[in-house]
C-alpha positions in Angstrom: 33.7 8.4 -32.7 34.8 6.1 -29.9 32.5 3.3 -28.9 33.0 2.0 -25.2 32.1 -1.5 -24.0 30.2 -0.4 -21.0 29.1 -3.0 -18.7 25.5 -4.1 -18.5 24.3 -4.0 -14.7 21.0 -4.7 -13.2 19.3 -1.9 -11.3 16.4 -1.6 -9.0 14.4 1.7 -9.4 11.5 2.9 -7.2 9.1 5.3 -8.9 6.5 7.0 -6.8 3.4 7.9 -8.7 -0.2 8.9 -8.4 -2.4 6.0 -8.0 -4.7 6.5 -11.0 -5.8 4.5 -14.0 -3.4 4.3 -16.9 -0.2 5.3 -14.9 1.3 1.6 -15.1 0.5 1.5 -18.8 2.4 4.8 -19.5 5.5 3.4 -17.5 5.5 0.0 -19.4 4.9 2.0 -22.7 8.0 3.9 -22.0 10.0 0.7 -21.6 8.5 -1.2 -24.6 8.6 1.8 -26.9 12.4 2.3 -26.5 13.2 -1.4 -26.4 14.2 -1.6 -22.7 13.5 -4.9 -20.9 11.9 -5.0 -17.5 13.1 -8.1 -15.3 10.8 -7.8 -12.4 7.8 -5.3 -11.8 5.7 -4.7 -8.8 3.1 -2.0 -7.9 1.2 -1.3 -4.8 -0.5 1.4 -3.0 1.9 3.2 -0.5 -0.2 5.7 1.5 -3.3 5.6 3.7 -5.1 8.0 1.6 -4.6 5.8 -1.5 -3.3 8.6 -3.6 0.2 7.1 -4.3 1.7 3.9 -5.4 5.2 2.6 -5.6 6.4 0.9 -8.8 9.5 -1.1 -8.3 11.1 -1.9 -11.6 14.3 -4.3 -12.0 16.0 -3.6 -15.4 19.4 -3.9 -16.9 21.4 -1.7 -19.1 24.6 0.3 -19.6 25.1 3.1 -17.3 24.0 5.4 -20.3 20.7 3.5 -20.8 19.9 3.5 -17.0 20.3 7.2 -16.9 17.9 7.7 -19.9 15.5 5.3 -18.2 15.4 7.4 -15.1 15.4 10.7 -16.9 12.4 9.6 -19.1 10.6 8.2 -16.0 11.0 11.5 -14.3 9.3 13.3 -17.3 6.0 11.3 -17.0 3.5 13.7 -15.4 2.1 11.4 -12.7 5.6 10.6 -11.4 6.6 12.3 -8.1 10.1 10.6 -7.5 12.4 8.3 -9.2 15.1 6.7 -7.3 17.6 4.2 -8.3 18.0 2.1 -5.1 21.1 0.3 -6.6 22.9 3.6 -6.6 21.4 5.4 -3.6 22.7 3.2 -1.1 21.9 0.0 0.7 18.5 -1.4 0.2 16.4 -4.5 1.0 14.7 -6.3 -1.8 12.5 -9.4 -1.4 10.3 -11.5 -3.6 7.6 -13.9 -2.9 7.3 -17.2 -4.8 4.9 -20.2 -4.8 6.5 -23.2 -5.9 4.6 -26.4 -6.7 6.5 -29.7 -6.6 4.7 -32.9 -7.7 6.5 -36.0 -5.9 6.0 -39.2 -3.9 8.2 -41.3 -1.6 11.9 -40.4 -1.2 11.6 -37.2 -3.3 8.6 -36.1 -1.2 10.7 -36.4 1.9 13.8 -34.6 0.1 11.5 -31.8 -1.0 10.5 -31.2 2.6 14.0 -31.4 3.9 15.2 -28.7 1.2 12.1 -26.6 2.0 13.1 -26.5 5.8 16.8 -25.5 5.0 15.3 -22.6 2.9 12.5 -21.7 5.5 10.0 -22.3 2.8 6.5 -23.0 4.3 4.0 -25.8 3.1 0.8 -23.8 2.3 -0.9 -26.6 0.3 -0.4 -30.3 0.5 -1.9 -33.3 -1.3 -0.8 -37.0 -1.4 1.1 -36.1 -4.7 2.2 -32.6 -4.4 3.2 -29.6 -2.2 3.0 -25.9 -2.6 5.7 -24.1 -1.0 5.8 -20.4 -0.1 9.1 -18.6 0.3 10.3 -15.2 0.5 13.9 -13.7 -0.1 16.2 -12.6 -2.6 15.9 -13.5 -6.1 19.1 -15.6 -5.8 17.6 -17.5 -3.0 14.4 -18.1 -4.8 16.4 -19.3 -7.8 18.5 -21.6 -5.8 15.3 -23.2 -4.2 13.6 -23.6 -7.7 16.8 -25.1 -9.1 17.0 -27.8 -6.2 13.3 -28.4 -6.8 13.5 -29.3 -10.6 14.8 -32.8 -10.2 12.6 -33.8 -7.4 9.3 -32.9 -9.6 9.0 -29.1 -10.0 5.5 -28.7 -11.4 4.8 -25.0 -11.4 6.1 -21.5 -10.1 4.4 -18.2 -9.5 6.4 -15.2 -8.4 5.6 -11.6 -7.2 8.5 -9.8 -8.4 10.8 -7.8 -6.2 9.6 -5.2 -3.7 12.4 -3.1 -2.4 12.9 0.0 0.0 16.1 1.8 1.0 17.6 0.9 4.5 17.5 3.1 7.4 14.8 5.0 9.3 14.6 8.1 7.0 12.6 7.9 3.8 14.3 8.8 0.7 14.9 12.5 0.5 12.8 12.9 -2.8 9.9 11.1 -1.3 9.7 13.0 2.0 6.2 14.5 2.7 4.5 12.5 -0.1 2.8 10.1 2.0 
């Protein structure tokens, strides 16, 4: 038997499901039961009748593991479509973060200067702290957080990635589902 060292890559997977209780638990159970890790997870209703939700999962694995994940997700009963956005073409993925920085004096001024460069908004301010809100790629948010660490990073809350394929046409497997 030949064992190949296949690269581990990160994939963003969109899963269209029925909006009913227990669906997210089943999807999470699929991952935990097989030892797969979830790097990011978001869920929201996506149609006006409130019957469908989109689960966006960011996970990592070899090509074989990613294919197994997609196949197993497809077999779950409330799942209508599974799309690997990483493989299907260009997509837009964004994340929201709230970043609390506790600082005074020059560090306070520096944190505002960096926030301006990153287009982060101040959503709360006290004499000793700021809470910044920013959206962007995971890499942009990571860079902002890393720059805030020496200035007094106090807390971070992140939403996880929300993603859609680029272009005017919905994914072929999701047409007519909304």
